C-alpha positions in Angstrom: 23.2 -6.3 -140.9 24.4 -5.9 -144.5 21.5 -8.0 -145.8 18.2 -9.2 -144.3 19.1 -12.9 -144.4 22.0 -12.3 -142.1 21.7 -12.1 -138.3 23.5 -12.8 -135.0 22.0 -15.4 -132.6 22.1 -15.5 -128.8 25.5 -17.3 -128.9 27.0 -14.3 -130.7 27.3 -16.4 -133.8 26.7 -15.2 -137.3 23.6 -16.8 -139.0 22.6 -17.1 -142.6 19.0 -17.8 -143.4 18.5 -18.2 -139.6 21.1 -21.0 -139.4 24.2 -20.8 -137.3 27.2 -20.4 -139.6 29.6 -21.9 -137.1 27.5 -25.1 -136.6 27.4 -25.5 -140.4 31.1 -25.0 -140.6 31.7 -27.7 -138.0 29.3 -30.1 -139.8 30.6 -29.6 -143.4 34.2 -28.5 -142.7 36.0 -25.4 -144.1 36.3 -23.7 -146.5 32.6 -24.0 -147.4 30.3 -22.0 -149.6 26.9 -21.5 -147.9 23.9 -20.4 -150.1 20.4 -19.4 -149.0 18.0 -21.1 -151.5 15.0 -18.9 -150.5 17.1 -15.8 -151.2 17.9 -16.9 -154.7 14.2 -17.6 -155.3 13.2 -14.2 -153.8 15.6 -12.4 -156.1 14.5 -14.3 -159.1 10.8 -13.5 -158.4 11.7 -9.8 -158.0 12.9 -9.6 -161.5 10.3 -11.9 -163.0 7.4 -10.0 -161.4 8.8 -6.5 -162.1 9.5 -7.2 -165.8 6.1 -8.8 -166.2 4.5 -5.7 -164.6 6.4 -2.9 -166.3 8.1 -4.2 -169.4 6.5 -4.9 -172.8 4.8 -8.3 -173.4 7.3 -11.2 -173.7 10.0 -9.5 -171.6 11.9 -11.7 -169.1 15.0 -12.1 -167.1 17.8 -14.6 -167.9 20.1 -15.9 -165.2 23.7 -15.0 -166.2 25.2 -18.5 -165.7 28.8 -17.2 -165.5 28.0 -15.7 -162.1 27.2 -19.1 -160.6 26.7 -22.5 -162.3 25.8 -25.9 -160.9 23.0 -28.3 -161.5 20.8 -27.4 -158.5 20.9 -23.7 -159.4 19.4 -24.5 -162.8 16.7 -26.6 -161.2 15.8 -23.7 -158.9 15.6 -21.1 -161.7 13.7 -23.6 -163.9 11.1 -23.9 -161.1 10.9 -20.1 -160.8 10.3 -19.6 -164.5 13.6 -17.9 -165.4 15.4 -18.3 -168.7 19.2 -18.4 -168.8 22.2 -17.2 -170.7 25.2 -19.5 -171.3 28.7 -18.5 -172.1 30.3 -21.8 -172.7 29.5 -25.4 -173.8 30.4 -26.4 -170.2 27.6 -24.2 -168.9 25.3 -25.6 -171.6 26.2 -29.2 -170.6 25.5 -28.4 -166.9 22.1 -26.8 -167.7 21.2 -29.8 -170.0 22.2 -32.3 -167.2 19.9 -30.4 -164.8 17.0 -30.8 -167.2 16.8 -27.1 -168.0 14.6 -26.4 -171.1 17.3 -25.3 -173.5 14.7 -23.5 -175.7 14.9 -20.9 -172.9 18.6 -20.6 -173.2 20.7 -17.9 -175.0 24.2 -18.9 -176.0 26.9 -16.2 -175.7 30.6 -16.1 -176.4 32.9 -14.0 -178.5 34.8 -17.0 -179.9 32.4 -20.0 -180.3 34.2 -22.9 -182.1 32.5 -24.9 -184.8 32.1 -27.8 -182.3 30.5 -25.4 -179.7 28.0 -24.2 -182.3 27.2 -27.8 -183.5 26.8 -29.0 -179.9 24.5 -26.1 -179.0 22.3 -26.6 -182.1 22.1 -30.3 -181.5 21.1 -29.6 -177.9 18.3 -27.3 -179.0 19.5 -24.0 -177.7 16.9 -21.4 -178.3 19.0 -18.4 -179.4 22.6 -17.7 -180.3 23.9 -14.2 -179.3 26.2 -13.7 -182.2 29.4 -11.7 -181.6 30.9 -11.3 -185.1 30.7 -12.1 -188.8 32.9 -15.2 -188.6 30.6 -16.7 -186.0 27.6 -15.7 -188.1 29.0 -17.5 -191.2 29.7 -20.6 -189.1 26.2 -20.8 -187.7 24.8 -20.3 -191.2 26.9 -23.1 -192.6 26.2 -25.5 -189.8 22.5 -24.7 -189.6 22.2 -25.3 -193.4 23.9 -28.7 -193.0 21.4 -29.6 -190.3 18.4 -28.3 -192.3 17.3 -25.7 -189.7 16.9 -22.0 -189.3 18.6 -20.8 -186.1 17.2 -17.8 -184.2 19.9 -15.3 -183.3 20.5 -11.9 -181.6 23.4 -9.8 -182.7 25.6 -8.4 -179.9 26.3 -4.7 -180.5 28.5 -2.2 -178.7 26.6 0.9 -177.8 29.7 2.9 -176.7 28.6 3.4 -173.1 31.1 3.8 -170.2 29.1 3.2 -167.0 32.1 4.3 -164.8 32.4 0.8 -163.3 35.6 -1.2 -162.7 37.6 -1.2 -166.0 37.9 -5.0 -166.1 34.1 -5.5 -165.9 33.1 -2.7 -168.3 32.0 -4.3 -171.6 29.9 -1.8 -173.6 32.6 0.6 -174.9 33.5 0.8 -178.5 36.9 -0.5 -177.8 35.9 -3.9 -176.5 36.5 -7.5 -177.4 32.7 -8.0 -177.3 30.2 -7.2 -180.1 30.1 -5.0 -183.1 30.2 -1.2 -182.8 27.2 0.9 -183.7 29.3 4.1 -183.8 31.6 3.0 -186.5 28.8 1.9 -188.9 29.9 -1.8 -188.7 26.7 -2.8 -186.9 24.5 -1.6 -189.7 26.6 -3.5 -192.3 26.5 -6.7 -190.2 22.7 -6.4 -190.0 22.5 -5.9 -193.7 24.6 -9.0 -194.3 22.7 -11.1 -191.7 19.4 -10.4 -193.4 20.8 -11.8 -196.6 21.4 -15.2 -195.0 18.9 -18.1 -195.3 19.6 -20.3 -192.3 19.6 -17.7 -189.5 16.6 -15.7 -188.3 17.5 -12.3 -186.8 15.2 -11.6 -183.9 16.9 -8.6 -182.4 20.0 -7.3 -180.5 22.0 -7.6 -177.4 24.2 -5.2 -175.5 26.0 -5.3 -172.2 27.6 -2.2 -170.6 29.3 -3.7 -167.5 28.7 -4.9 -164.0 28.2 -3.6 -160.5 26.1 -0.7 -161.7 23.7 0.7 -159.0 21.5 3.2 -161.0 19.3 2.5 -164.0 20.4 5.6 -165.9 23.3 3.9 -167.6 21.0 1.2 -168.8 18.6 3.9 -170.0 21.4 5.5 -172.0 22.2 2.2 -173.6 18.6 1.6 -174.3 18.3 4.9 -176.1 21.3 4.2 -178.3 19.9 0.7 -179.1 16.4 1.9 -179.8 17.6 4.7 -182.1 19.6 2.0 -184.0 16.5 -0.1 -184.1 14.6 2.8 -185.7 17.4 3.3 -188.2 17.2 -0.4 -189.2 13.4 -0.1 -189.7 13.8 3.0 -191.8 16.8 1.8 -193.9 16.3 -2.0 -194.1 12.6 -2.4 -193.3 13.5 -4.6 -190.4 11.3 -4.9 -187.3 13.1 -5.8 -184.1 11.3 -8.3 -181.9 13.8 -8.5 -179.0 16.2 -6.1 -177.2 18.5 -7.7 -174.6 20.0 -5.0 -172.4 22.3 -7.4 -170.6 23.0 -7.5 -166.9 25.0 -5.5 -164.5 22.9 -4.3 -161.6 25.1 -4.2 -158.5 24.9 -5.7 -155.0 26.0 -4.4 -151.6 29.3 -6.0 -150.6 29.9 -3.4 -147.8 28.0 -0.8 -145.9 29.6 1.8 -148.2 27.6 0.4 -151.2 24.1 1.9 -151.7 20.9 0.0 -151.1 19.4 -0.9 -154.5 15.7 -1.5 -155.2 15.7 -3.7 -158.3 11.9 -3.4 -158.8 12.1 0.4 -158.8 15.1 0.3 -161.1 13.2 -1.9 -163.6 10.2 0.3 -163.3 12.3 3.4 -164.0 14.0 1.8 -167.0 10.7 0.6 -168.4 9.4 4.1 -168.3 12.3 5.4 -170.3 11.8 2.6 -172.9 8.1 3.4 -173.2 8.8 7.1 -173.8 11.6 6.4 -176.3 9.5 4.0 -178.3 6.7 6.5 -178.4 9.0 9.4 -179.4 10.7 7.3 -182.1 7.5 5.8 -183.3 8.7 2.2 -183.1 7.1 -0.9 -181.9 8.2 -1.8 -178.4 10.4 -4.9 -178.5 10.3 -7.6 -175.8 13.1 -6.7 -173.3 15.5 -9.2 -171.9 17.8 -8.6 -169.0 20.6 -10.8 -167.7 20.9 -10.6 -163.9 23.5 -12.9 -162.3 25.2 -11.2 -159.4 21.9 -9.6 -158.2 20.2 -13.0 -158.2 22.8 -15.1 -156.3 25.5 -12.8 -154.6 23.7 -12.0 -151.4 22.4 -15.6 -151.0 26.0 -16.7 -150.2 28.9 -16.4 -147.9 32.1 -18.4 -147.4 33.4 -19.7 -144.1 37.1 -20.3 -143.4 39.0 -21.6 -140.4 41.7 -19.2 -139.0 45.1 -20.7 -138.9 47.3 -18.0 -137.6 47.6 -14.3 -136.7 50.9 -12.6 -137.4 51.8 -9.1 -136.4 54.9 -7.5 -137.9 55.9 -4.9 -135.3 55.6 -1.4 -136.7 54.0 -2.6 -140.0 50.8 -4.7 -140.1 48.9 -7.8 -139.1 47.9 -10.8 -141.1 45.1 -13.3 -140.5 45.7 -16.5 -142.4 42.9 -18.8 -143.5 42.5 -22.2 -145.0 41.2 -20.9 -148.4 42.0 -17.9 -150.5 42.3 -17.1 -154.2 41.5 -20.6 -155.4 38.0 -20.2 -154.1 37.7 -16.4 -154.3 40.1 -14.8 -156.9 38.2 -11.5 -157.1 40.4 -9.5 -154.8 43.5 -10.6 -156.7 41.8 -9.7 -160.0 39.8 -6.6 -159.2 40.7 -5.6 -155.6 37.0 -6.2 -154.9 35.6 -5.1 -151.5 34.1 -7.6 -149.1 32.7 -7.5 -145.6 34.5 -9.9 -143.3 34.0 -10.9 -139.7 34.8 -13.6 -137.2 31.6 -15.7 -137.3 31.9 -17.1 -133.7 32.5 -13.6 -132.3 30.0 -11.7 -134.4 28.6 -9.8 -131.5 31.9 -8.3 -130.4 33.5 -5.1 -131.5 36.5 -5.2 -133.8 39.9 -4.5 -132.1 42.3 -5.5 -134.8 43.1 -4.1 -138.3 44.5 -6.9 -140.4 45.0 -8.3 -143.9 43.3 -11.6 -144.6 45.8 -13.9 -146.3 45.0 -17.1 -148.2 47.0 -20.4 -148.0 48.5 -20.3 -151.4 52.2 -20.0 -152.1 51.6 -16.6 -153.7 52.1 -13.2 -152.1 49.0 -11.9 -154.0 46.8 -14.5 -152.4 44.7 -12.1 -150.3 41.0 -11.8 -149.6 41.0 -8.2 -148.2 43.5 -5.8 -146.8 43.4 -3.6 -143.7 40.0 -4.7 -142.4 38.7 -4.3 -138.9 38.2 -7.6 -137.1 37.7 -9.0 -133.7 41.2 -10.5 -132.9 40.8 -14.2 -133.9 42.5 -17.3 -132.6 43.5 -20.5 -134.4 40.3 -22.5 -135.1 38.0 -19.4 -135.2 35.7 -19.1 -138.2 36.1 -16.2 -140.5 33.1 -15.4 -142.8 33.3 -13.4 -146.0 29.9 -12.1 -146.9 28.1 -11.9 -150.3 30.1 -14.5 -152.1 27.2 -16.2 -154.0 28.4 -14.7 -157.3 31.8 -15.1 -159.0 33.3 -17.2 -156.3 32.4 -20.9 -156.9 32.1 -20.1 -160.6 35.6 -18.7 -160.7 37.2 -21.2 -158.4 40.3 -23.1 -159.4 42.7 -25.8 -158.2 45.7 -23.5 -158.0 48.4 -25.1 -155.8 46.4 -28.4 -156.2 43.9 -27.3 -153.6 40.5 -29.0 -153.9 37.4 -26.7 -154.4 35.1 -26.3 -151.4 31.5 -27.7 -151.4 28.4 -25.7 -152.0 25.9 -26.2 -149.2 22.3 -24.9 -149.7 20.2 -23.7 -146.8 16.4 -24.1 -146.9 13.7 -24.0 -144.3 16.1 -24.5 -141.4 17.8 -27.5 -143.1 20.9 -27.8 -145.2 22.0 -30.1 -148.0 25.0 -30.5 -150.3 24.5 -29.1 -153.8 28.1 -29.6 -154.9 30.4 -32.0 -153.1 33.8 -31.0 -151.8 36.5 -32.1 -154.2 38.9 -34.7 -153.1 42.6 -35.3 -153.8 41.5 -38.1 -156.0 39.4 -35.6 -158.0 42.6 -33.6 -158.6 44.4 -36.4 -160.4 41.3 -38.0 -162.1 42.5 -36.9 -165.6 46.2 -37.4 -165.0 47.8 -40.1 -167.2 
């Protein structure tokens, strides 16, 4: 099947981590996010071990929290020895509540408010990844007031187009994120940063995009960043300690996506970095990477109950489910591809091409269009595979629909990591 933690049992039912998806759906109700804890741990170890083996001393992966964020996940990555990046005070609060060591956290965001900055400093965040001069001035002012020196990385734009989906491409010069190298603004920002007393510049961050399958785009970004690092050494006598190359390695959502070997990609990227540092005669900085999707995506799937099958004669068929864009907005946002199947008929051959429609009062509430399925009946279970990333984290209460629970699978058992929201939860803050 698409991933090695998926299988079909002797009942013809889809299984995740060896557990019957239909049995779990009956037990916990639908919609439900199912996540394979061991898969998360396996993916984390792949990055940790490969970076320890191939990258310079001090290199490490950070979980990109925006891909998936809840307390149990922070507990898991803490146990595995991963650091994390955070993009909001809400993610910071969640990590803190989970007991995650915040000295191993890197705080992102292109518009951190003064209260965000103060909260992060008070919480003991290890590093700020600074997007712009206004933020830099705010950190300097608040750090001075608190009598500390705050470690930072500057986020720079390397000007790389990795040929990924436009809305998830982030490294081009024309981007809301970071300061451009190409325009000379990055050099001036570095010069200014080094004049400040209450921030300590440790290095630089870049991020070129997401769902990238080959390491060559990262190698291109690394070359631009390392040449800039040499320029800083030569012009400002600054030695860079840390280079964060961001995240973005892809995952297989469908059979059309290539199989990716993360260890080999990291090995290949490390080889390029070694050669470049030698050619440029610069000290190798510690390398950080920010995998998110490739840590959690293939650990998860979402199960829905089928409500109806509608065929418009001469046009198309629709399969309606009891979830949709509130729990998975990625098709509405990006037209993202997914593999879908009828979980209780997983051993049968598809005989229907249909569009999977959500329950919202919104014509754009679709999960996939024109997919091959076994003809379902009301009450069947439809599974959407590889939903561990950017599903729960992007979920909303549109149409006042409660968010589904997150159920973790481990060693043949299951447990609730995030409870299903109730209608009472929906009005908890109403006055």
